[in-house]
C-alpha positions in Angstrom: 0.0 -0.1 0.1 2.7 2.4 1.0 5.1 1.8 -2.0 2.2 2.3 -4.4 1.4 5.4 -2.6 5.3 6.6 -3.0 5.0 5.3 -6.8 1.9 7.7 -7.5 4.1 10.3 -5.5 7.2 9.5 -7.8 4.7 10.0 -10.9 3.9 13.2 -10.1 7.4 14.3 -9.1 8.1 13.4 -12.7 5.4 15.4 -14.2 6.4 18.5 -12.1 10.0 17.8 -11.2 11.4 21.7 -12.1 9.5 23.2 -9.2 9.9 21.4 -6.1 13.9 22.4 -5.6 13.1 25.8 -5.7 10.0 24.9 -3.2 12.2 23.4 -1.0 15.1 25.9 -0.7 12.9 28.6 -0.2 10.7 27.8 1.9 13.3 26.0 3.9 15.2 29.4 4.2 12.5 31.2 5.0 11.8 28.8 8.1 15.2 29.1 9.0 15.3 33.4 8.9 12.1 33.1 10.5 13.3 31.2 13.2 16.4 33.5 13.7 14.2 36.3 13.9 11.1 35.7 15.7 10.1 34.1 19.0 6.8 32.7 17.5 7.8 31.3 14.2 5.3 29.7 12.2 5.8 26.2 11.1 3.8 26.1 7.7 6.9 26.9 6.0 8.7 23.7 7.8 5.7 21.7 6.7 6.4 23.1 3.2 9.7 22.0 3.1 9.5 18.6 4.6 6.6 17.6 2.0 8.6 19.0 -1.1 11.5 16.9 0.6 9.1 13.9 0.8 8.2 14.5 -2.9 11.6 14.9 -4.4 12.7 11.7 -2.6 10.0 9.6 -3.4 10.3 10.7 -6.8 14.1 9.8 -6.6 13.5 6.5 -5.3 10.8 5.4 -7.3 12.3 3.5 -10.1 14.0 1.0 -7.8 10.3 0.6 -6.3 9.5 -1.1 -9.6 
């Protein structure tokens, strides 16, 4: 079940591969700078960075699952 989910995420990554590195880097940098500047930083950029990293890793490991 989870392997099928990872394969579906990998197919989604193959069609949108050019977006996810930029989303990951910009959200990670924004999360780090907001943690350094503010005491009450939001968790939204960290969650966006983690989801984009999940999509990138699933896309990279997708061919190995078949």
